[in-house]
N, C-alpha and C positions, 0 to 999 in steps of 0.2 A: 504494500500500500504506500502510495506516495505521501510525503510530508506535506502538510497543509500550513500555509502561512497564517498568521493571526487574522488577516483580512479575509482569507478564504474560509477559515473556520467560522468567522462571524457571518459571512454571507450564506453559508450552508445552514447555519443555525436559524437565520432569518427565514430562509426558504422553508425549512421544516415547520416553523411557526405558521407561515403563510399557508402551507399545504393543509395543516390541521384546521386552521381557521376556515379555509375554503371548503372543508369537508364537514362543516357545521358543528365543530367542537366549540365549546363556549369558554369564555374567559381565558383566552390564550395569552400567556405571559412568557416573555423571554427574559431570562436573567443572565447577566454576565457575572460570573462568580469570583474571578480573580485568580491569582497565581497559586495560592495555597489550598485551593479547593480540590475536590475529587474530579472535577471536570471544569472546562472553561465556561460552558453554557448549560443552562437547564431550560427546557421548554416545559411549561406546566399548563395543563388544560383540563377541562371537565367534559365528560361525555354523558349522554342521557342513560347509558346502560353499559354493562361490562361487554356485551356483544359489540356495541359501537366502539368501545375502547380497543378491542381486539382487531376490528376492521380498520381502525385508524392506524394502528401500529403496522398492520399488513400493507396498507396503502403506502405509508411513508417508506417502509423498507423496500417495497417494489419500485417506487418512484426513484429512490436513490440508486438502487441496483441498475435500473434501466438506463439511467444517465451516467453510470459508472462513477458516481460521486463517492459513494460509501459502500463498497461491496461487503464489508464485514461488520457485523453487529452482534450484540448479545442481547437476547430478549429475556426479560424476567417476567414471570406471571405469578405473583404471589397467590396462594390458594384462597385468599379471602375475597377474590372477585371484585375488588373495589379499586385496584391499582394495576396498571400495566406499564411496563418500562421497556424502552429500547436504548441500549447503551452503545454509543459510537466512540467512546473514549473521551474525546474533547466535548462531546454533546451527549447529554442524557435527557431523553424525552419521557415525561411522566404524564400518563393519561389516567385521570381519576374519574370515578363516578362522583356525584355530588357528595355522597356520604364519605367517600375516601378522602376527598379534598378537604372537607371540614375536619376530619379526624387527624390527618397527618400535618396539615398546615405548613407545608414546605416553604411558602412565602414568608411566614413568620420566622421560621428557622433560619432562612437565608435573607433576613430583612436588611442586611447591609449590602446585599448584591445590587448592582446597577440594573435597573429595568431598561430594556431596549425597546424602542418603538417598532412596531411591525405594521 
């Protein structure tokens, strides 16, 4: 996999947020986490159901693979059915049901992160 510049990583993260927003996910937020975090960017959004969460992750993964942007990813699907994750290393996408987003409150946990407009 090729090395991405900071600008390329940011643009791909913005594209991920836009794809999810266009697929009718709600409250899509892009956070720039900083150098000491587990990733450079988080996309956090809310789905109407766990099924929609899974579909959104599949669409994002397929879109990036077809464009040869990010061929490798690690999907996490916790057994609680309220949170789906796709991890690209520099970018971690969190798709929550409304219940999951309220419970985990990632935006509060990462409240010092810079919000990026999408």
